[in-house]
C-alpha positions as CSV (number, residue, x, y, z in Angstrom):
1,M,94.2,96.1,117.9
2,R,96.5,97.2,120.5
3,D,99.9,94.6,120.4
4,D,100.8,91.5,118.4
5,A,98.6,89.2,120.9
6,G,95.6,91.5,120.2
7,L,95.8,90.9,116.7
8,L,96.5,87.4,116.7
9,E,93.5,86.8,118.9
10,D,91.1,88.7,116.6
11,A,88.9,85.9,116.9
12,S,86.2,87.9,114.8
13,R,88.3,88.0,111.4
14,G,90.3,84.8,112.2
15,F,93.4,86.4,111.4
16,V,96.5,85.0,111.8
17,L,99.9,86.8,111.4
18,P,101.8,85.1,108.3
19,A,105.8,84.4,109.2
20,S,106.7,86.9,106.5
21,L,105.2,89.6,108.5
22,T,105.8,91.2,112.0
23,A,102.9,93.0,114.1
24,Q,104.2,96.7,114.7
25,T,102.6,99.1,117.2
26,V,101.9,102.6,116.1
27,L,104.0,105.2,118.1
28,S,102.3,108.5,116.5
29,V,100.3,109.7,113.8
30,H,100.8,113.2,111.8
31,H,98.3,114.5,109.7
32,W,100.0,116.7,106.9
33,T,96.9,117.9,105.2
34,D,93.4,116.2,104.1
35,R,95.7,114.2,101.7
36,L,98.6,113.2,103.5
37,F,100.3,111.7,106.6
38,S,102.9,110.0,108.4
39,L,102.8,107.4,110.8
40,T,105.8,105.9,112.9
41,M,105.5,102.7,114.8
42,T,108.2,100.3,116.6
43,R,110.9,98.4,114.4
44,D,111.5,94.8,114.7
45,S,114.8,93.7,116.3
46,A,115.6,91.0,113.1
47,F,114.5,94.4,110.1
48,R,117.5,95.3,108.3
49,F,117.0,97.8,105.3
50,K,119.3,100.2,102.7
51,N,118.4,103.6,102.8
52,G,116.0,103.9,99.8
53,Q,114.2,100.4,100.0
54,F,110.5,99.9,100.9
55,A,108.5,97.3,102.5
56,M,105.0,96.0,102.5
57,I,103.1,97.3,105.1
58,G,99.4,96.9,105.9
59,L,96.5,96.0,108.1
60,P,94.2,92.4,108.3
61,V,91.2,92.5,106.6
62,D,88.6,90.1,106.3
63,G,91.2,87.8,107.7
64,K,93.9,88.5,105.4
65,P,96.6,90.7,105.0
66,L,95.7,93.6,103.0
67,L,99.1,95.1,102.0
68,R,100.9,97.7,99.8
69,A,104.4,99.0,99.2
70,Y,105.9,102.4,101.4
71,S,109.4,103.7,101.3
72,M,110.8,103.9,104.7
73,V,111.1,107.8,105.9
74,S,113.0,106.6,108.5
75,A,116.9,106.0,108.3
76,N,118.3,102.6,108.5
77,H,120.1,103.6,112.0
78,A,116.6,104.6,113.5
79,D,115.2,102.8,116.0
80,L,111.6,103.3,114.6
81,L,110.0,102.9,111.3
82,E,108.6,106.0,109.7
83,F,106.2,105.7,106.8
84,F,104.3,108.6,104.5
85,S,101.4,108.2,102.8
86,I,98.5,109.8,100.6
87,K,94.6,109.2,102.0
88,V,92.3,107.8,99.3
89,A,88.7,107.6,100.4
90,E,87.9,104.6,98.5
91,G,91.7,103.2,98.8
92,P,91.3,99.4,100.1
93,L,94.1,100.1,102.7
94,T,94.9,104.1,102.9
95,S,91.2,104.4,103.6
96,R,91.8,102.1,107.0
97,L,95.3,103.2,107.3
98,Q,94.6,106.9,107.9
99,H,92.6,106.4,111.1
100,V,95.2,104.4,113.1
101,R,96.2,105.7,116.2
102,P,98.8,105.3,118.6
103,G,98.7,102.1,120.0
104,D,97.0,100.2,117.0
105,T,99.1,97.6,115.0
106,V,100.1,97.7,112.1
107,L,101.5,94.6,109.4
108,V,105.2,95.2,108.1
109,G,106.7,92.5,105.9
110,R,110.2,91.1,106.9
111,K,112.0,91.4,103.8
112,P,113.0,95.2,102.3
113,T,113.4,95.6,98.4
114,G,113.8,98.6,96.2
115,T,116.0,99.9,93.6
116,L,117.0,103.4,94.9
117,V,120.0,102.6,96.6
118,L,123.4,103.7,96.2
119,D,124.8,100.9,95.1
120,H,122.8,101.0,91.9
121,L,124.6,104.4,90.8
122,K,127.8,104.9,89.5
123,P,130.1,107.4,91.4
124,G,129.6,110.9,90.3
125,R,130.2,114.7,91.4
126,N,126.3,115.6,91.8
127,L,123.0,113.6,92.9
128,Y,119.7,114.7,92.0
129,L,116.7,113.3,94.2
130,F,113.6,113.8,91.9
131,A,110.1,113.3,94.1
132,T,106.5,114.3,93.5
133,G,104.2,113.9,96.7
134,T,105.0,110.8,98.9
135,G,107.8,109.8,96.2
136,L,109.7,112.1,98.8
137,A,110.0,109.3,101.5
138,P,112.7,107.2,100.2
139,F,114.6,110.3,100.1
140,M,114.2,111.4,103.6
141,S,116.3,108.3,104.3
142,L,118.7,108.6,101.9
143,V,119.5,112.3,103.3
144,E,120.4,111.0,106.6
145,D,122.7,108.5,105.2
146,P,126.1,109.6,106.1
147,D,127.6,107.4,103.1
148,L,125.4,109.6,100.7
149,Y,127.8,112.8,101.5
150,D,130.9,110.5,101.2
151,L,129.7,109.5,97.5
152,F,128.6,112.8,96.3
153,D,129.6,116.8,96.5
154,R,126.3,117.9,96.1
155,V,123.0,116.3,96.8
156,I,120.0,118.2,95.2
157,L,116.7,117.2,96.4
158,T,113.7,118.5,94.7
159,H,110.2,118.1,95.8
160,T,107.3,118.8,94.0
161,V,103.2,119.1,95.2
162,R,99.9,120.8,94.2
163,R,99.5,123.0,97.4
164,V,102.1,124.3,99.7
165,P,101.0,122.7,102.8
166,E,101.7,119.5,101.1
167,L,105.8,120.3,101.4
168,A,105.7,117.5,104.0
169,Y,108.9,117.5,106.2
170,A,110.1,120.9,104.8
171,E,110.8,121.8,108.5
172,R,113.2,118.6,108.9
173,L,115.1,119.0,105.8
174,T,115.7,123.0,106.4
175,R,116.0,123.5,110.4
176,E,116.3,120.0,111.8
177,L,118.9,118.4,109.6
178,P,121.4,121.2,109.5
179,D,121.4,121.1,113.3
180,H,121.8,117.4,113.3
181,A,124.7,116.4,116.0
182,F,126.4,114.0,113.3
183,L,125.2,115.0,109.7
184,G,124.9,118.5,110.4
185,E,128.0,120.1,108.9
186,E,127.5,117.5,105.9
187,V,123.8,118.4,105.4
188,R,125.0,122.2,105.2
189,N,127.6,122.0,102.8
190,K,126.1,119.4,100.4
191,L,122.5,118.9,100.7
192,V,120.2,121.4,98.4
193,Y,116.5,121.3,99.0
194,Y,114.6,122.8,95.8
195,P,110.4,122.3,96.8
196,S,108.2,123.4,93.6
197,V,104.4,124.2,94.0
198,T,102.1,123.5,90.7
199,G,98.6,124.9,91.9
200,E,99.2,128.0,94.0
201,P,101.7,130.7,94.0
202,F,105.0,129.9,95.1
203,K,108.6,130.9,95.0
204,T,109.1,128.0,92.3
205,Q,106.0,127.4,90.6
206,G,105.5,124.7,88.0
207,R,106.3,121.0,87.4
208,I,109.9,119.8,87.7
209,T,109.9,118.8,84.2
210,D,108.8,122.2,83.1
211,L,111.9,123.5,85.3
212,I,114.3,121.4,83.9
213,R,113.4,122.0,80.5
214,S,113.5,125.8,80.8
215,G,116.7,125.7,82.4
216,R,115.3,127.7,85.5
217,L,116.2,124.6,87.7
218,F,119.9,125.0,86.7
219,A,119.6,128.7,86.7
220,D,118.5,129.0,90.6
221,L,121.1,126.2,91.5
222,A,123.8,127.9,89.4
223,V,124.9,124.5,87.8
224,P,125.2,123.4,84.6
225,P,122.7,121.3,83.0
226,I,122.3,117.8,83.6
227,D,125.8,116.0,82.7
228,P,126.4,112.0,82.2
229,E,129.7,112.7,83.3
230,H,129.2,114.1,86.6
231,D,125.6,113.7,87.2
232,R,123.6,111.1,89.0
233,A,119.5,111.0,89.7
234,M,117.2,108.7,91.6
235,L,113.4,109.5,90.4
236,C,110.6,108.8,92.6
237,G,106.7,109.8,92.5
238,S,103.7,110.0,90.0
239,T,104.0,107.9,86.9
240,P,103.9,111.0,84.5
241,M,106.8,112.5,86.3
242,L,108.5,109.1,86.2
243,A,108.1,109.1,82.3
244,E,108.8,112.5,81.4
245,V,112.2,113.2,83.6
246,S,113.5,109.7,82.9
247,G,113.1,110.6,79.0
248,L,114.8,114.1,79.9
249,L,118.0,112.2,81.5
250,E,117.8,110.0,78.5
251,Q,118.2,113.0,76.3
252,A,120.8,114.2,78.1
253,G,122.9,111.0,78.1
254,L,122.1,109.6,81.3
255,R,121.6,105.6,81.3
256,E,119.2,103.5,84.0
257,G,121.2,101.5,86.4
258,H,120.5,98.2,88.0
259,N,121.2,96.1,90.8
260,D,123.5,94.3,88.3
261,A,124.6,96.8,86.3
262,P,125.3,100.4,88.2
263,A,124.5,103.4,85.7
264,E,123.8,107.2,85.8
265,Y,120.1,107.1,87.1
266,V,117.6,105.0,89.0
267,I,113.7,105.0,89.1
268,E,111.4,103.0,91.5
269,K,109.1,101.1,89.2
270,A,107.6,98.6,92.0
271,F,104.9,101.3,92.7
272,A,104.1,105.1,92.0
273,E,102.5,107.8,94.2
274,R,99.0,106.9,94.7
């Protein structure tokens, strides 16, 4: 599989590209750890999305497209597409996707969707982005959205992982974005990156739910506890985190928003970290 033609001519599998998909060429692959990797690929000129959304991506397997939901890491103004994935040895898709190389072809759905978009939230002062593992992906696109900084005075991005090397994109968040030609000043003034690690020593250790309950999150940031009048939140990551953090937000008085009823927080339910 080296280009659209090669994919379409894969006679051994009899694969025909459906109209709902495009075939994009892998440009680079980065293996963060033995469990995590990212890949960039070309972007179809007609592919449009809102920052925070996801698309179905995958590979042809036994003559059929094998697809899973992946949030875009890249912002909607970027020329390429970037995705962030875990590696599952027995995973139907990730066991194959982790082995792609530059020049290979990956299928991308034409219709992005998702709840982690800015217009699903009511206006507020502070925006919390709660992520675990690969749930960081949609927030990477959002922190490169100029509208984010127009809407909120402070953006607090939390990312919780098991091991320190799994803090993917830390360099981009702490060094590259603050020096960004167009967003650098906004990032320096408004974006707060708050990583935590659960499985080994780190400056901030523990699950984000425990850091919220204990009050350490707010003490470290020198901000008051979450308040429905001023604070908004987005959640993406593991199923336990989604359940626990949404419960804490509800206890604090925040309510879940939808596309037809914006509120104080939103959660991506279409998929969980896997």
